[in-house]
Backbone as XML, in Angstrom:
<?xml version="1.0"?>
<chain id="A" units="angstrom">
  <residue number="1" name="UNK">
    <atom name="N" x="-82.336" y="-87.230" z="108.450"/>
    <atom name="CA" x="-83.170" y="-88.399" z="108.641"/>
    <atom name="C" x="-82.990" y="-89.398" z="107.499"/>
  </residue>
  <residue number="2" name="UNK">
    <atom name="N" x="-82.863" y="-88.895" z="106.280"/>
    <atom name="CA" x="-82.670" y="-89.802" z="105.144"/>
    <atom name="C" x="-81.357" y="-90.564" z="105.271"/>
  </residue>
  <residue number="3" name="UNK">
    <atom name="N" x="-80.337" y="-89.880" z="105.813"/>
    <atom name="CA" x="-79.045" y="-90.536" z="105.986"/>
    <atom name="C" x="-79.160" y="-91.692" z="106.973"/>
  </residue>
  <residue number="4" name="UNK">
    <atom name="N" x="-79.872" y="-91.487" z="108.079"/>
    <atom name="CA" x="-80.043" y="-92.559" z="109.065"/>
    <atom name="C" x="-80.832" y="-93.726" z="108.476"/>
  </residue>
  <residue number="5" name="UNK">
    <atom name="N" x="-81.834" y="-93.423" z="107.663"/>
    <atom name="CA" x="-82.604" y="-94.482" z="107.005"/>
    <atom name="C" x="-81.702" y="-95.268" z="106.055"/>
  </residue>
  <residue number="6" name="UNK">
    <atom name="N" x="-80.836" y="-94.553" z="105.331"/>
    <atom name="CA" x="-79.905" y="-95.221" z="104.424"/>
    <atom name="C" x="-78.944" y="-96.117" z="105.198"/>
  </residue>
  <residue number="7" name="UNK">
    <atom name="N" x="-78.414" y="-95.625" z="106.314"/>
    <atom name="CA" x="-77.485" y="-96.422" z="107.124"/>
    <atom name="C" x="-78.189" y="-97.655" z="107.684"/>
  </residue>
  <residue number="8" name="UNK">
    <atom name="N" x="-79.445" y="-97.505" z="108.121"/>
    <atom name="CA" x="-80.197" y="-98.651" z="108.641"/>
    <atom name="C" x="-80.429" y="-99.693" z="107.551"/>
  </residue>
  <residue number="9" name="UNK">
    <atom name="N" x="-80.780" y="-99.239" z="106.341"/>
    <atom name="CA" x="-80.975" y="-100.179" z="105.229"/>
    <atom name="C" x="-79.664" y="-100.876" z="104.860"/>
  </residue>
  <residue number="10" name="UNK">
    <atom name="N" x="-78.578" y="-100.116" z="104.817"/>
    <atom name="CA" x="-77.278" y="-100.698" z="104.488"/>
    <atom name="C" x="-76.898" y="-101.752" z="105.515"/>
  </residue>
  <residue number="11" name="UNK">
    <atom name="N" x="-77.127" y="-101.443" z="106.786"/>
    <atom name="CA" x="-76.856" y="-102.410" z="107.845"/>
    <atom name="C" x="-77.720" y="-103.658" z="107.673"/>
  </residue>
  <residue number="12" name="UNK">
    <atom name="N" x="-78.988" y="-103.472" z="107.330"/>
    <atom name="CA" x="-79.871" y="-104.611" z="107.112"/>
    <atom name="C" x="-79.422" y="-105.482" z="105.957"/>
  </residue>
  <residue number="13" name="UNK">
    <atom name="N" x="-78.948" y="-104.842" z="104.890"/>
    <atom name="CA" x="-78.485" y="-105.597" z="103.726"/>
    <atom name="C" x="-77.225" y="-106.379" z="104.041"/>
  </residue>
  <residue number="14" name="UNK">
    <atom name="N" x="-76.390" y="-105.836" z="104.911"/>
    <atom name="CA" x="-75.128" y="-106.505" z="105.241"/>
    <atom name="C" x="-75.265" y="-107.470" z="106.413"/>
  </residue>
  <residue number="15" name="UNK">
    <atom name="N" x="-76.429" y="-107.492" z="107.046"/>
    <atom name="CA" x="-76.587" y="-108.305" z="108.246"/>
    <atom name="C" x="-76.483" y="-109.802" z="107.964"/>
  </residue>
  <residue number="16" name="UNK">
    <atom name="N" x="-77.044" y="-110.278" z="106.877"/>
    <atom name="CA" x="-76.973" y="-111.707" z="106.571"/>
    <atom name="C" x="-75.526" y="-112.171" z="106.359"/>
  </residue>
  <residue number="17" name="UNK">
    <atom name="N" x="-74.721" y="-111.471" z="105.537"/>
    <atom name="CA" x="-73.318" y="-111.906" z="105.424"/>
    <atom name="C" x="-72.531" y="-111.756" z="106.722"/>
  </residue>
  <residue number="18" name="UNK">
    <atom name="N" x="-72.876" y="-110.750" z="107.531"/>
    <atom name="CA" x="-72.178" y="-110.574" z="108.813"/>
    <atom name="C" x="-72.499" y="-111.733" z="109.745"/>
  </residue>
  <residue number="19" name="UNK">
    <atom name="N" x="-73.753" y="-112.164" z="109.762"/>
    <atom name="CA" x="-74.150" y="-113.303" z="110.603"/>
    <atom name="C" x="-73.401" y="-114.560" z="110.164"/>
  </residue>
  <residue number="20" name="UNK">
    <atom name="N" x="-73.317" y="-114.789" z="108.861"/>
    <atom name="CA" x="-72.603" y="-115.971" z="108.355"/>
    <atom name="C" x="-71.113" y="-115.901" z="108.678"/>
  </residue>
  <residue number="21" name="UNK">
    <atom name="N" x="-70.524" y="-114.726" z="108.555"/>
    <atom name="CA" x="-69.096" y="-114.574" z="108.861"/>
    <atom name="C" x="-68.824" y="-114.782" z="110.346"/>
  </residue>
  <residue number="22" name="UNK">
    <atom name="N" x="-69.678" y="-114.226" z="111.191"/>
    <atom name="CA" x="-69.493" y="-114.402" z="112.628"/>
    <atom name="C" x="-69.643" y="-115.871" z="113.019"/>
  </residue>
  <residue number="23" name="UNK">
    <atom name="N" x="-70.611" y="-116.542" z="112.408"/>
    <atom name="CA" x="-70.800" y="-117.961" z="112.714"/>
    <atom name="C" x="-69.588" y="-118.778" z="112.288"/>
  </residue>
  <residue number="24" name="UNK">
    <atom name="N" x="-69.041" y="-118.479" z="111.111"/>
    <atom name="CA" x="-67.873" y="-119.236" z="110.662"/>
    <atom name="C" x="-66.663" y="-118.945" z="111.554"/>
  </residue>
  <residue number="25" name="UNK">
    <atom name="N" x="-66.537" y="-117.693" z="112.024"/>
    <atom name="CA" x="-65.434" y="-117.365" z="112.929"/>
    <atom name="C" x="-65.540" y="-118.166" z="114.226"/>
  </residue>
  <residue number="26" name="UNK">
    <atom name="N" x="-66.734" y="-118.153" z="114.832"/>
    <atom name="CA" x="-66.896" y="-118.884" z="116.092"/>
    <atom name="C" x="-66.800" y="-120.393" z="115.886"/>
  </residue>
  <residue number="27" name="UNK">
    <atom name="N" x="-67.245" y="-120.873" z="114.718"/>
    <atom name="CA" x="-67.073" y="-122.290" z="114.409"/>
    <atom name="C" x="-65.607" y="-122.662" z="114.262"/>
  </residue>
  <residue number="28" name="UNK">
    <atom name="N" x="-64.841" y="-121.773" z="113.618"/>
    <atom name="CA" x="-63.402" y="-122.031" z="113.466"/>
    <atom name="C" x="-62.693" y="-121.975" z="114.814"/>
  </residue>
  <residue number="29" name="UNK">
    <atom name="N" x="-63.122" y="-121.049" z="115.674"/>
    <atom name="CA" x="-62.509" y="-120.965" z="117.011"/>
    <atom name="C" x="-62.802" y="-122.236" z="117.807"/>
  </residue>
  <residue number="30" name="UNK">
    <atom name="N" x="-64.043" y="-122.728" z="117.720"/>
    <atom name="CA" x="-64.376" y="-123.980" z="118.394"/>
    <atom name="C" x="-63.599" y="-125.152" z="117.817"/>
  </residue>
  <residue number="31" name="UNK">
    <atom name="N" x="-63.467" y="-125.164" z="116.488"/>
    <atom name="CA" x="-62.685" y="-126.224" z="115.848"/>
    <atom name="C" x="-61.217" y="-126.158" z="116.216"/>
  </residue>
  <residue number="32" name="UNK">
    <atom name="N" x="-60.695" y="-124.946" z="116.402"/>
    <atom name="CA" x="-59.288" y="-124.798" z="116.803"/>
    <atom name="C" x="-59.069" y="-125.310" z="118.226"/>
  </residue>
  <residue number="33" name="UNK">
    <atom name="N" x="-60.066" y="-125.119" z="119.079"/>
    <atom name="CA" x="-59.941" y="-125.651" z="120.441"/>
    <atom name="C" x="-59.936" y="-127.180" z="120.419"/>
  </residue>
  <residue number="34" name="UNK">
    <atom name="N" x="-60.761" y="-127.758" z="119.553"/>
    <atom name="CA" x="-60.759" y="-129.218" z="119.408"/>
    <atom name="C" x="-59.456" y="-129.670" z="118.759"/>
  </residue>
  <residue number="35" name="UNK">
    <atom name="N" x="-58.984" y="-128.906" z="117.768"/>
    <atom name="CA" x="-57.787" y="-129.280" z="117.033"/>
    <atom name="C" x="-56.536" y="-129.231" z="117.903"/>
  </residue>
  <residue number="36" name="UNK">
    <atom name="N" x="-56.592" y="-128.511" z="119.005"/>
    <atom name="CA" x="-55.434" y="-128.451" z="119.898"/>
    <atom name="C" x="-55.068" y="-129.803" z="120.479"/>
  </residue>
  <residue number="37" name="UNK">
    <atom name="N" x="-56.019" y="-130.688" z="120.576"/>
    <atom name="CA" x="-55.746" y="-132.018" z="121.132"/>
    <atom name="C" x="-55.350" y="-133.030" z="120.058"/>
  </residue>
  <residue number="38" name="UNK">
    <atom name="N" x="-55.336" y="-132.611" z="118.790"/>
    <atom name="CA" x="-54.977" y="-133.509" z="117.692"/>
    <atom name="C" x="-53.490" y="-133.335" z="117.396"/>
  </residue>
  <residue number="39" name="UNK">
    <atom name="N" x="-52.782" y="-134.453" z="117.258"/>
    <atom name="CA" x="-51.328" y="-134.383" z="117.076"/>
    <atom name="C" x="-50.920" y="-133.999" z="115.654"/>
  </residue>
  <residue number="40" name="UNK">
    <atom name="N" x="-51.712" y="-134.366" z="114.649"/>
    <atom name="CA" x="-51.373" y="-134.052" z="113.254"/>
    <atom name="C" x="-51.878" y="-132.641" z="112.919"/>
  </residue>
  <residue number="41" name="UNK">
    <atom name="N" x="-50.974" y="-131.729" z="112.510"/>
    <atom name="CA" x="-51.408" y="-130.358" z="112.225"/>
    <atom name="C" x="-52.396" y="-130.255" z="111.065"/>
  </residue>
  <residue number="42" name="UNK">
    <atom name="N" x="-52.247" y="-131.068" z="110.042"/>
    <atom name="CA" x="-53.149" y="-131.008" z="108.895"/>
    <atom name="C" x="-54.558" y="-131.447" z="109.294"/>
  </residue>
  <residue number="43" name="UNK">
    <atom name="N" x="-54.653" y="-132.469" z="110.100"/>
    <atom name="CA" x="-55.955" y="-132.919" z="110.587"/>
    <atom name="C" x="-56.596" y="-131.840" z="111.458"/>
  </residue>
  <residue number="44" name="UNK">
    <atom name="N" x="-55.807" y="-131.169" z="112.270"/>
    <atom name="CA" x="-56.321" y="-130.080" z="113.094"/>
    <atom name="C" x="-56.820" y="-128.921" z="112.250"/>
  </residue>
  <residue number="45" name="UNK">
    <atom name="N" x="-56.105" y="-128.589" z="111.183"/>
    <atom name="CA" x="-56.524" y="-127.508" z="110.289"/>
    <atom name="C" x="-57.824" y="-127.870" z="109.571"/>
  </residue>
  <residue number="46" name="UNK">
    <atom name="N" x="-57.922" y="-129.117" z="109.125"/>
    <atom name="CA" x="-59.147" y="-129.578" z="108.460"/>
    <atom name="C" x="-60.317" y="-129.570" z="109.443"/>
  </residue>
  <residue number="47" name="UNK">
    <atom name="N" x="-60.069" y="-129.980" z="110.684"/>
    <atom name="CA" x="-61.112" y="-129.958" z="111.713"/>
    <atom name="C" x="-61.628" y="-128.542" z="111.937"/>
  </residue>
  <residue number="48" name="UNK">
    <atom name="N" x="-60.725" y="-127.592" z="111.986"/>
    <atom name="CA" x="-61.119" y="-126.192" z="112.183"/>
    <atom name="C" x="-61.919" y="-125.671" z="110.996"/>
  </residue>
  <residue number="49" name="UNK">
    <atom name="N" x="-61.480" y="-125.987" z="109.785"/>
    <atom name="CA" x="-62.186" y="-125.519" z="108.585"/>
    <atom name="C" x="-63.571" y="-126.153" z="108.466"/>
  </residue>
  <residue number="50" name="UNK">
    <atom name="N" x="-63.675" y="-127.426" z="108.749"/>
    <atom name="CA" x="-64.968" y="-128.115" z="108.653"/>
    <atom name="C" x="-65.937" y="-127.580" z="109.709"/>
  </residue>
  <residue number="51" name="UNK">
    <atom name="N" x="-65.448" y="-127.345" z="110.914"/>
    <atom name="CA" x="-66.341" y="-126.808" z="111.948"/>
    <atom name="C" x="-66.783" y="-125.385" z="111.603"/>
  </residue>
  <residue number="52" name="UNK">
    <atom name="N" x="-65.924" y="-124.595" z="110.972"/>
    <atom name="CA" x="-66.321" y="-123.250" z="110.524"/>
    <atom name="C" x="-67.405" y="-123.338" z="109.458"/>
  </residue>
  <residue number="53" name="UNK">
    <atom name="N" x="-67.250" y="-124.241" z="108.514"/>
    <atom name="CA" x="-68.236" y="-124.407" z="107.454"/>
    <atom name="C" x="-69.583" y="-124.872" z="108.020"/>
  </residue>
  <residue number="54" name="UNK">
    <atom name="N" x="-69.546" y="-125.835" z="108.900"/>
    <atom name="CA" x="-70.785" y="-126.349" z="109.488"/>
    <atom name="C" x="-71.491" y="-125.253" z="110.283"/>
  </residue>
  <residue number="55" name="UNK">
    <atom name="N" x="-70.754" y="-124.501" z="111.078"/>
    <atom name="CA" x="-71.359" y="-123.430" z="111.872"/>
    <atom name="C" x="-71.959" y="-122.353" z="110.972"/>
  </residue>
  <residue number="56" name="UNK">
    <atom name="N" x="-71.258" y="-121.975" z="109.915"/>
    <atom name="CA" x="-71.770" y="-120.937" z="109.011"/>
    <atom name="C" x="-73.048" y="-121.395" z="108.321"/>
  </residue>
  <residue number="57" name="UNK">
    <atom name="N" x="-73.093" y="-122.619" z="107.852"/>
    <atom name="CA" x="-74.276" y="-123.127" z="107.158"/>
    <atom name="C" x="-75.461" y="-123.238" z="108.115"/>
  </residue>
  <residue number="58" name="UNK">
    <atom name="N" x="-75.238" y="-123.778" z="109.293"/>
    <atom name="CA" x="-76.336" y="-123.971" z="110.249"/>
    <atom name="C" x="-76.898" y="-122.636" z="110.723"/>
  </residue>
  <residue number="59" name="UNK">
    <atom name="N" x="-76.018" y="-121.708" z="111.104"/>
    <atom name="CA" x="-76.498" y="-120.417" z="111.601"/>
    <atom name="C" x="-77.156" y="-119.619" z="110.493"/>
  </residue>
  <residue number="60" name="UNK">
    <atom name="N" x="-76.620" y="-119.650" z="109.280"/>
    <atom name="CA" x="-77.246" y="-118.943" z="108.165"/>
    <atom name="C" x="-78.613" y="-119.542" z="107.847"/>
  </residue>
  <residue number="61" name="UNK">
    <atom name="N" x="-78.739" y="-120.847" z="107.916"/>
    <atom name="CA" x="-80.028" y="-121.489" z="107.681"/>
    <atom name="C" x="-81.054" y="-121.022" z="108.720"/>
  </residue>
  <residue number="62" name="UNK">
    <atom name="N" x="-80.645" y="-121.026" z="110.013"/>
    <atom name="CA" x="-81.555" y="-120.549" z="111.063"/>
    <atom name="C" x="-81.901" y="-119.075" z="110.876"/>
  </residue>
  <residue number="63" name="UNK">
    <atom name="N" x="-80.945" y="-118.263" z="110.468"/>
    <atom name="CA" x="-81.183" y="-116.833" z="110.241"/>
    <atom name="C" x="-82.203" y="-116.630" z="109.120"/>
  </residue>
  <residue number="64" name="UNK">
    <atom name="N" x="-82.051" y="-117.355" z="108.033"/>
    <atom name="CA" x="-82.981" y="-117.210" z="106.919"/>
    <atom name="C" x="-84.368" y="-117.750" z="107.276"/>
  </residue>
  <residue number="65" name="UNK">
    <atom name="N" x="-84.429" y="-118.805" z="108.060"/>
    <atom name="CA" x="-85.728" y="-119.301" z="108.524"/>
    <atom name="C" x="-86.410" y="-118.242" z="109.394"/>
  </residue>
  <residue number="66" name="UNK">
    <atom name="N" x="-85.654" y="-117.586" z="110.240"/>
    <atom name="CA" x="-86.201" y="-116.543" z="111.094"/>
    <atom name="C" x="-86.690" y="-115.365" z="110.260"/>
  </residue>
  <residue number="67" name="UNK">
    <atom name="N" x="-85.916" y="-114.986" z="109.234"/>
    <atom name="CA" x="-86.341" y="-113.895" z="108.350"/>
    <atom name="C" x="-87.630" y="-114.253" z="107.611"/>
  </residue>
  <residue number="68" name="UNK">
    <atom name="N" x="-87.777" y="-115.500" z="107.199"/>
    <atom name="CA" x="-88.977" y="-115.910" z="106.471"/>
    <atom name="C" x="-90.220" y="-115.840" z="107.348"/>
  </residue>
  <residue number="69" name="UNK">
    <atom name="N" x="-90.055" y="-116.048" z="108.643"/>
    <atom name="CA" x="-91.203" y="-116.056" z="109.551"/>
    <atom name="C" x="-91.523" y="-114.682" z="110.131"/>
  </residue>
  <residue number="70" name="UNK">
    <atom name="N" x="-90.662" y="-113.695" z="109.920"/>
    <atom name="CA" x="-90.849" y="-112.377" z="110.521"/>
    <atom name="C" x="-90.912" y="-111.279" z="109.452"/>
  </residue>
  <residue number="71" name="UNK">
    <atom name="N" x="-92.097" y="-111.031" z="108.883"/>
    <atom name="CA" x="-92.203" y="-110.003" z="107.838"/>
    <atom name="C" x="-91.890" y="-108.598" z="108.349"/>
  </residue>
  <residue number="72" name="UNK">
    <atom name="N" x="-92.155" y="-108.327" z="109.630"/>
    <atom name="CA" x="-91.855" y="-107.001" z="110.155"/>
    <atom name="C" x="-90.347" y="-106.746" z="110.207"/>
  </residue>
  <residue number="73" name="UNK">
    <atom name="N" x="-89.572" y="-107.772" z="110.500"/>
    <atom name="CA" x="-88.115" y="-107.636" z="110.517"/>
    <atom name="C" x="-87.601" y="-107.442" z="109.096"/>
  </residue>
  <residue number="74" name="UNK">
    <atom name="N" x="-88.157" y="-108.206" z="108.141"/>
    <atom name="CA" x="-87.755" y="-108.040" z="106.738"/>
    <atom name="C" x="-88.042" y="-106.621" z="106.264"/>
  </residue>
  <residue number="75" name="UNK">
    <atom name="N" x="-89.181" y="-106.088" z="106.656"/>
    <atom name="CA" x="-89.547" y="-104.735" z="106.232"/>
    <atom name="C" x="-88.567" y="-103.702" z="106.806"/>
  </residue>
  <residue number="76" name="UNK">
    <atom name="N" x="-88.243" y="-103.833" z="108.082"/>
    <atom name="CA" x="-87.332" y="-102.883" z="108.716"/>
    <atom name="C" x="-85.939" y="-102.960" z="108.110"/>
  </residue>
  <residue number="77" name="UNK">
    <atom name="N" x="-85.466" y="-104.177" z="107.849"/>
    <atom name="CA" x="-84.126" y="-104.344" z="107.287"/>
    <atom name="C" x="-84.087" y="-104.096" z="105.785"/>
  </residue>
  <residue number="78" name="UNK">
    <atom name="N" x="-85.235" y="-104.082" z="105.131"/>
    <atom name="CA" x="-85.283" y="-103.834" z="103.688"/>
    <atom name="C" x="-84.783" y="-105.008" z="102.869"/>
  </residue>
  <residue number="79" name="UNK">
    <atom name="N" x="-85.086" y="-106.217" z="103.323"/>
    <atom name="CA" x="-84.654" y="-107.421" z="102.610"/>
    <atom name="C" x="-85.868" y="-108.288" z="102.311"/>
  </residue>
  <residue number="80" name="UNK">
    <atom name="N" x="-85.683" y="-109.254" z="101.390"/>
    <atom name="CA" x="-86.761" y="-110.204" z="101.106"/>
    <atom name="C" x="-86.545" y="-111.468" z="101.925"/>
  </residue>
  <residue number="81" name="UNK">
    <atom name="N" x="-87.291" y="-112.540" z="101.605"/>
    <atom name="CA" x="-87.207" y="-113.784" z="102.376"/>
    <atom name="C" x="-85.840" y="-114.437" z="102.315"/>
  </residue>
  <residue number="82" name="UNK">
    <atom name="N" x="-85.068" y="-114.149" z="101.269"/>
    <atom name="CA" x="-83.753" y="-114.763" z="101.110"/>
    <atom name="C" x="-82.633" y="-113.911" z="101.681"/>
  </residue>
  <residue number="83" name="UNK">
    <atom name="N" x="-82.976" y="-112.759" z="102.239"/>
    <atom name="CA" x="-81.959" y="-111.869" z="102.786"/>
    <atom name="C" x="-81.373" y="-110.926" z="101.760"/>
  </residue>
  <residue number="84" name="UNK">
    <atom name="N" x="-81.884" y="-110.961" z="100.533"/>
    <atom name="CA" x="-81.391" y="-110.071" z="99.483"/>
    <atom name="C" x="-82.045" y="-108.695" z="99.629"/>
  </residue>
  <residue number="85" name="UNK">
    <atom name="N" x="-81.324" y="-107.644" z="99.317"/>
    <atom name="CA" x="-81.909" y="-106.298" z="99.417"/>
    <atom name="C" x="-83.086" y="-106.125" z="98.468"/>
  </residue>
  <residue number="86" name="UNK">
    <atom name="N" x="-84.165" y="-105.524" z="98.962"/>
    <atom name="CA" x="-85.347" y="-105.306" z="98.131"/>
    <atom name="C" x="-85.078" y="-104.324" z="97.008"/>
  </residue>
  <residue number="87" name="UNK">
    <atom name="N" x="-84.140" y="-103.425" z="97.189"/>
    <atom name="CA" x="-83.863" y="-102.406" z="96.177"/>
    <atom name="C" x="-83.284" y="-103.019" z="94.908"/>
  </residue>
  <residue number="88" name="UNK">
    <atom name="N" x="-82.686" y="-104.186" z="95.002"/>
    <atom name="CA" x="-82.044" y="-104.793" z="93.848"/>
    <atom name="C" x="-82.835" y="-105.939" z="93.248"/>
  </residue>
  <residue number="89" name="UNK">
    <atom name="N" x="-84.061" y="-106.154" z="93.711"/>
    <atom name="CA" x="-84.902" y="-107.213" z="93.161"/>
    <atom name="C" x="-85.676" y="-106.622" z="91.988"/>
  </residue>
  <residue number="90" name="UNK">
    <atom name="N" x="-85.450" y="-107.124" z="90.786"/>
    <atom name="CA" x="-86.132" y="-106.535" z="89.631"/>
    <atom name="C" x="-87.619" y="-106.857" z="89.633"/>
  </residue>
  <residue number="91" name="UNK">
    <atom name="N" x="-88.405" y="-105.901" z="89.234"/>
    <atom name="CA" x="-89.839" y="-106.113" z="89.081"/>
    <atom name="C" x="-90.080" y="-106.785" z="87.735"/>
  </residue>
  <residue number="92" name="UNK">
    <atom name="N" x="-90.800" y="-107.878" z="87.730"/>
    <atom name="CA" x="-91.089" y="-108.588" z="86.498"/>
    <atom name="C" x="-92.464" y="-108.148" z="86.035"/>
  </residue>
  <residue number="93" name="UNK">
    <atom name="N" x="-92.496" y="-107.479" z="84.911"/>
    <atom name="CA" x="-93.755" y="-107.000" z="84.366"/>
    <atom name="C" x="-94.036" y="-107.735" z="83.074"/>
  </residue>
  <residue number="94" name="UNK">
    <atom name="N" x="-95.315" y="-107.916" z="82.799"/>
    <atom name="CA" x="-95.709" y="-108.564" z="81.568"/>
    <atom name="C" x="-95.526" y="-107.575" z="80.423"/>
  </residue>
  <residue number="95" name="UNK">
    <atom name="N" x="-94.973" y="-108.044" z="79.325"/>
    <atom name="CA" x="-94.745" y="-107.175" z="78.175"/>
    <atom name="C" x="-96.087" y="-106.741" z="77.586"/>
  </residue>
  <residue number="96" name="UNK">
    <atom name="N" x="-96.202" y="-105.486" z="77.177"/>
    <atom name="CA" x="-97.475" y="-105.040" z="76.599"/>
    <atom name="C" x="-97.746" y="-105.726" z="75.268"/>
  </residue>
  <residue number="97" name="UNK">
    <atom name="N" x="-99.028" y="-105.945" z="74.993"/>
    <atom name="CA" x="-99.445" y="-106.597" z="73.762"/>
    <atom name="C" x="-99.476" y="-105.556" z="72.644"/>
  </residue>
  <residue number="98" name="UNK">
    <atom name="N" x="-98.508" y="-105.622" z="71.733"/>
    <atom name="CA" x="-98.425" y="-104.634" z="70.644"/>
    <atom name="C" x="-98.831" y="-105.224" z="69.303"/>
  </residue>
  <residue number="99" name="UNK">
    <atom name="N" x="-99.241" y="-106.493" z="69.295"/>
    <atom name="CA" x="-99.562" y="-107.138" z="68.028"/>
    <atom name="C" x="-100.968" y="-106.819" z="67.546"/>
  </residue>
  <residue number="100" name="UNK">
    <atom name="N" x="-101.816" y="-106.260" z="68.397"/>
    <atom name="CA" x="-103.178" y="-105.942" z="68.013"/>
    <atom name="C" x="-104.134" y="-107.109" z="68.163"/>
  </residue>
  <residue number="101" name="UNK">
    <atom name="N" x="-103.616" y="-108.288" z="68.514"/>
    <atom name="CA" x="-104.465" y="-109.455" z="68.710"/>
    <atom name="C" x="-104.943" y="-109.491" z="70.161"/>
  </residue>
  <residue number="102" name="UNK">
    <atom name="N" x="-106.078" y="-110.122" z="70.401"/>
    <atom name="CA" x="-106.535" y="-110.231" z="71.784"/>
    <atom name="C" x="-105.543" y="-111.068" z="72.608"/>
  </residue>
  <residue number="103" name="UNK">
    <atom name="N" x="-105.404" y="-110.690" z="73.840"/>
    <atom name="CA" x="-104.477" y="-111.420" z="74.721"/>
    <atom name="C" x="-104.999" y="-112.815" z="74.984"/>
  </residue>
  <residue number="104" name="UNK">
    <atom name="N" x="-104.112" y="-113.762" z="75.109"/>
    <atom name="CA" x="-104.495" y="-115.117" z="75.432"/>
    <atom name="C" x="-104.366" y="-116.071" z="74.260"/>
  </residue>
  <residue number="105" name="UNK">
    <atom name="N" x="-104.672" y="-115.637" z="73.073"/>
    <atom name="CA" x="-104.593" y="-116.523" z="71.909"/>
    <atom name="C" x="-103.827" y="-115.846" z="70.799"/>
  </residue>
  <residue number="106" name="UNK">
    <atom name="N" x="-102.859" y="-116.517" z="70.249"/>
    <atom name="CA" x="-102.049" y="-115.950" z="69.191"/>
    <atom name="C" x="-102.080" y="-116.840" z="67.970"/>
  </residue>
  <residue number="107" name="UNK">
    <atom name="N" x="-101.672" y="-116.299" z="66.854"/>
    <atom name="CA" x="-101.643" y="-117.062" z="65.608"/>
    <atom name="C" x="-100.683" y="-118.218" z="65.744"/>
  </residue>
  <residue number="108" name="UNK">
    <atom name="N" x="-101.111" y="-119.369" z="65.322"/>
    <atom name="CA" x="-100.264" y="-120.564" z="65.383"/>
    <atom name="C" x="-100.471" y="-121.373" z="66.650"/>
  </residue>
  <residue number="109" name="UNK">
    <atom name="N" x="-101.246" y="-120.843" z="67.617"/>
    <atom name="CA" x="-101.521" y="-121.610" z="68.823"/>
    <atom name="C" x="-102.479" y="-122.737" z="68.507"/>
  </residue>
  <residue number="110" name="UNK">
    <atom name="N" x="-102.251" y="-123.872" z="69.123"/>
    <atom name="CA" x="-103.141" y="-125.017" z="68.925"/>
    <atom name="C" x="-104.434" y="-124.777" z="69.704"/>
  </residue>
  <residue number="111" name="UNK">
    <atom name="N" x="-105.521" y="-125.313" z="69.213"/>
    <atom name="CA" x="-106.723" y="-125.201" z="70.022"/>
    <atom name="C" x="-107.860" y="-124.810" z="69.255"/>
  </residue>
</chain>
């Protein structure tokens, strides 16, 4: 069971880059179909690359917007709002007060 949970988390962590890669592939394929009617090969190649970039950015933006609105999906996939794995997000803790002074006011503070 732990192995299946690990595989599901790994899949969730890789899902955002897979979505972006698939979008860029389909964008490039669409751009190549458009580029077939262009007589200059360099212009056709640029058309394909630009359409891949546009498709990847748009689909990734929609994917991240969907992740931000669906906390249950984020929980299942083990990612945060940005699609980053939760396991690699560092916890920010406040440093303990070792100076012996009360918290909030320190020597040299104005006030």
